[in-house]
N, C-alpha and C positions, 0 to 999 in steps of 0.2 A: 356681638353688639355693634351696630353701625352708628355712624354719626347722624345726629338728628339735624336736618337742615331747616332753617327758618323758611316757612311757606312751601315746604316740600309737598308733593301730591300724595306721598305714601305715608299713611298713619302707622304702617308696620315698622317704621324705623324706630329703634330703641332710644332711650334717653342718653344724653351725653354726660350728665353729671348729676349729683344730688340736688343741684340748684335748678334743674330743668325738669318740668313735669308736664303732662298733657292735661288740658282742660276742655270740656265741651264748649260749644259756642253759646255761652250764656253771658249776660251782662254782669251779673253779680253772683257771689257765692250764696248757697242756700242754707247751710247748716254748720254750726260749730259745736263741738263737744269737748269737754274738759275732763281729764282723769282725776282721780283722787290724788292728793299730794303725798309725796314721800319725803322723809327727812333726808337731807343732803348736806354733808359737811363741806366746808370751803376747800379742804385739802383733797377732796375726791374729784374724779373725772367721770364723764358720762358720754354715751353715744347711743343714738337710736339705730338699730341694726336693720330693721325692715320687718316684713311679715313672712312668717314661716308656718305652714299648716294652719292658716287663719289666726295665728297668734302674733301679736306685735311684740318684738323683743327689744329690751332696753338693757344696756350694760352699764353698771356703776361700780365704783371701787377705787382702790389706790394700791400702790406698791405691788405685792404679789397676790393680794386677796380681792377678788372681784365677784360680782353676782349678776346673774341673768334674771331679769324680771319679765314674765310673759303676761300680756294683757289680751282680753277677749275683744269681741267686736264692739262691746259697750265701754271699752277702756277701763274695765274692772280687772284688778290683778288676779290672775288665775293660778300662777305658781312662780316660784323662784328657785334658783339653783346656784350653788357656790361654784366658782371657777378659780382654781388655785394654780399659780405659776410656779414652775420648778426652779431650782438653783438659788444661789445666794444673790442678794442685792437685785432681785428681779424688779423690772420696771416696764410697764406697757409703753409701747411707742405708737401703735396705731391699731385700729380695728376697722374691718371692712365687711359689709354684708353684701352677698350676692343673691341670686335667685333661689339657691338650694342649700347654702351653707354660709357661715361667717368665719372670718379669719382674725386671729389675735396675734399681733407681732410684738415681741418683747425682747429685752436684753437681760442677761444675767451672767453670773460667774459660776464656772464649774471646774474644779480642780485647778484653779488659778487662771483659767482661760476665759476670755471675754467673748461671749457668744450672742448672736442675734438669731432668734428662732421664730417660726410661725406655727401656731396651732390651728387646726381646722375642726370646726364643730358643726353638727347637724342641727335640725330644727328643735330637738329636745335638749340642746346644749351639751350633747355628748361628744367627747373628743374622739374623732374618727381618723385623724392623721396628724403628724407633726414632722417638721423637717428644719434643719439648720439652714438659715439664709446665708450666713457668713460667720466665720470664726476669726476673730482678730488676734488670736494667740494670747500669750501672757503679757498683760499690761497692768499697770498700777490702777488706772481708772478705766472703767468700761466706756469705750467710745459710744457716743450717741449719734448715729447716722440720721440724716434727713431722708424722708421717704416721699416718693411721688408715685401715683398709680396711673395706669393706662385708662383710657376711656371705657374699655369693656370690662375693667376691673380684674383682668386675668394676669396682668403683669405689674410688678412692683420694682422700682429702682431705688436702691440704697446708695447714698454717697456720704463719705466721711472725708474730712479735711484735716491736714496737719499744717499749722502755720498759715492757714488761709491760702495755701498755694498748691500743696500736693494732694491730689484727689485719688481715693480708692472707691471705685464704683462697681456695684454688683447688680445684675439683672436676674430676676427670679420669676418663674412661671407658677402662679398660684393654682391654676387649674390642674397642671400636671405635677405640682409640688416638687419642682426640681430647679436647680440653679442653671441659668443659661450661660452666663459669662461673668468674668471679673476683669476689670481694667484699671490699671494705675497710670496716671499721667499728671503732668504739670503744665498748665497753660503758661505760655511765654509772658514773663513780666506782668503777671496778674496783680492788679490792685483790687482785691476782692470787694472791699467796702464800696468802692465807686464804680466798679465795672461789672460785677456779677449781677445778672438780672433774673435768670430763670433756668430751671432744669426740668426737662420733660422726658417722658417715655411713651412710645406709641404702642399700638396693639401687638406689634411684633417683638417688643422688648428692646427696641433700639433707643439709644440715648441721644439727646440734643441739649447742649448747654449754650445759653444765649448770653453774650457779653456786649456791653457798650464801651468801646475803646476811644481814648482821647476825647472824652465827652464832657469834660469839666468846663472848658471854655475854648473858643475858636483860636487857633494858632496857625500861622502861615507854614510852619515846619512840621506840624503834627495834625493832619486832617482827621476829623472824627470818622469812625466807621463802626459797624456792627460786626461781631464775629460769632459764628455758630460752629461749635465743635460737634461733629457728627460721628457716632459709632454705631454702625448698622451691620453686624456680622452676617445677618441673613443675606445681605447683598455684597458682602466682602468690601464694605466701605468704612473707612476710618480716616476722616479728614477734617480740616478746619476751613470754613468758608468766610471770607472777608467781604463785607458789603459796604461800598463807598457811600457815605451819607451826603455827598455832593456839597460839602462845606456847610452842613446843617448839624445842629445838636439834637440829640434825641431827648426831648423834654420828659416823655413818659412812653412806655411801650409794654405791650402784653403779647404773649405767644400762646398759640393753641395749635394742636396737631389735627389735621383733617385726615382721619384714618381711611375714609372711603376714597378720597382722591390721592392719598399718600403724598401729602404736601404739608410742610410746616408753614403756618401763617402767622404773621405779626401785624398788629395794628398799633400805631403810635401817634404821638403828637411831636412836632418839631419846632425848633427855635432857630431863627436866623442870627441871633445876637447872643443871648445869655439865658439863664434860667429864671429870670424875672418875668418872662412872658413867652408865649408860644403863638406862632403865626399860622400854623396849619397842621394837617394830619398826613400820615403816610401808611401805606400797606406794603407788605413784603410776602412773597411766596417762594418757598424753597422746596423743590421736588426731591423725593427720597433718592431716586435712581441717579439723577445728575444734579447734585446740589449746587454746582457752580453756575447752572443755567437758571438763576433766580430772576424774579420779576419784582422790581421796586418802583413805586409810583408815589409822587408827592403832589399835594393839592393845598392851596391856600384856603383858609376858612371862607365860605361863601358870605357875602355881605349880609344876606338875610339872617344868617345865624348870629353874626356879630351884632347886628342891630337889635335883635331880640334879647340877647344875653347881657348886653352892656348898658350901663346908665350914662356913660359918656359917649357922645356921638363922635364919629370920625376916627375912632381907634380901629386898628387893623389887627389887633392881637388879643389874646386871652391870658389870664394868669390864674394860679391856684386851681388847675383842672387836671384830670387824669383819666386814663382808660380803665374802666371797671370790668368790661366783658367784651368778648368777640363772639358774634353770632354768625353762623354760616348761612348764606342765602341760596335759594334754589338755582339762581343763575350763575353760581360760582363766585359771586361777589361776597362782600362781608358787610356786616352792620356793627359799627363801633358804639358801644354804650359808654358814655363819658359822664363825668360828674364834677361839679364844682365843690371844693372842700377847702376850708381854711382851718389851720391848727393854731391855737393860742396856748401859751404856757403861763402859769402863775405859780408862785412859791407857796409851799405849805409845809407844815411840820412833818407830815407823813404822806406818802404817795399811796396809790391804790393800783393793784394789778388787775385789770378787768378780766372777767371770766370769759373764756372762749371755748367751751367744751372741756376746759381744764380748770380745776380748782386751784386756789392758792392766793395768798395775799403777800404783797411786797411792801417795802418801805423805801421812800426816796424823797428828795426835796422838791420835786416838781409835780404839779397836777396839770393836766391838759384839758382844754375845752375845744370842741369841734363845731364849726359852723358849716353844715351841709346845705349846699344850695341846689340849683336846678340840675337835673339830669338832661343830657342832650344826646340825640342820636344822629349819626352820620352814616349814610349808606353809599356804598361804591359798587361798581360793576366788576366783572371778572378781570378787567385790565387795571383796576384801581382808580377809575375815573369817578368823580362825584356824581351821585344820582339825586339824593334828596336828604333833607335834614328836618328835624323837629325837636321841640323842647318840651320836657316834662317838668312843669313848675312844681317845686317842692322846697320850702324853706324851713329848716329845723335847726335848733341849737341844742347841743348835748355837752355835758361835762364828761370827764373821763370815766366816771362811775357807770354811766348808762350809755356810753357811745356805741356799745355793741348792738343796741336796738335800732341803730340808724341804717342797718343793712336792708337790702331789698331782695325780692325773690323773683327770678325770671322764669317765665313759662312759655313754651312754644306749642302751637298747633299748626295744622296744615293751612289755615287761613289767617292767623293772627298771632301776634306776640303779646303776652300779658306781663306786666310788671307790678307786683304787689309790694306795698311799702307802708311804713308807719307815717301817718299824717297827723299833725298837731299833737305829737306824742306827749309833750309836757303837760297838757291839760285834758285832752279829750280821749286819748287812747283810741284814735280813729284809725282803722285799717282801710286803705284805699287801693285802687288799681288803675293803671293806664292800659288800655287796649290799643295796640298799634296795628294798623292794617298794612296790606302789601305796598300801597303807594305812600305810606308814611303818615296817613291821617290818624289822629289820636282821639280816643274817647276816654273820659275819666269817670270812674264809678266809685261810690262808697260801699264798702263791703260790710264792715262791722263797727260797732261802738262797744269797746270792751271795758268801759268805765265801771259798769255794774259788777263785772267779774274781777275787776282790779288786776287785769292781766296786761302784759306788755310783750309783744311778739319779738322773738329773736330768730330771724330767718336763717342765719348761717348754720344752724344745727338741724334744719328741716330736711325731710326725706320724703320722696314719693313712694307710696305703697300700692297705689292703684291708679287707673287713668283719671279718676275723679276724686282722689283722696291724697292728702298730704298730712304728715305728722310733724309738729314743731314742738321742741322742748322749751319750757319756760322756767327759768331759775330765778327765784325771788327770795332773798335772804337765805334761809337754810331749808327751803322747800323746793322741790322739783315737781312740775306737772307736765303732762303731755296734752297738746291741743290737736284735735282732729278737725281739719277743714275739708268739707265736702262741697263740690261744685256741681 
């Protein structure tokens, strides 16, 4: 699977993530279908796996008992099959669907040893292979490693920490069902809470850990810098690269690996003073073969962007903004998708743990409200120089219970970029989209009004199953439905 580039001329390039799908060049969507609802407990989890032999598969369950549900082309339930995990204290960690199989990764106890294992299933939900990812040995509690997947879904990286300092990392090839390598290391003087930013794995199974160092406030004797710890055994590379931020703080940053160009790319926002405001953006490119030969470029916000985003004239900075996505452009530049968001807290007797593909309720003294503002786009060329900007107006307010609905869904084609989102969610259940052209020109279209169906879209669980079809799960109270969107 190759990286899908924004405005690339080849439609044969595959998708880069579950949040990216191809759409034909139409202004609006044509059809929406809804499955029958199924009972769903708050303690359960769910995941849409994709289409196999023209059947859409959905996984639901908890602990060691799961079930695969298969839907036909009309979203009617065709069959279901139980999937049971082995061992004591079994708990699923992740599930991943590919073109011809799906994988269920879970942890369990066996004869006192803590094990993480992967099961491989075919289209009929029949177990066809299994393999141990890592054995943590005899421990009182089973470690719960974090998992990240490569863009082509063939590699998975597991990392576990002790005392937020000592890392044990394992890379595994899902296609070959074999472990590639295991590495133990301790980053020097790591302040995990304030410095750890992201862990990535590329299509070759190499690891990249991104850190922001000395990034809390500007000091004369401790200049801020980015650090990327690289472990690429296929190139016999294991090193740490330090990137001087030139006396700027990294206000926010996101990393993504370009597997076609074999470059780690970062897009971020910087501050010249403190974390109350940000004055511009930056891009970083780190090549796999020679990671010390990186390219770092800073740019102040263009006055046109500041004027359109702010209510106070004359300000040269922004606040309460962050980088949501990095899109690769055909000219080797990048497009940063950024968002205005403010978080408010208020006291309550009990808190609510929002569902994110995982069930569960929690209790706590704080409830949060979220004010999601405009999305804005910043495009750069291959050298990191500013090319164009545009703003996607969108004002919505969410409390903690429904803040998951505030997400958007990004789509790429050879000619345009589409961003589907919830508009006027609290009253009208309107689904809208922005269509972005190569030069940054934007058109806005209304797709659906879902008030009659009483549905509220949750894009974070969506998956592309065909060039013109996506499936999005919708969880409301104790019922789960699947929504099919055809374009």
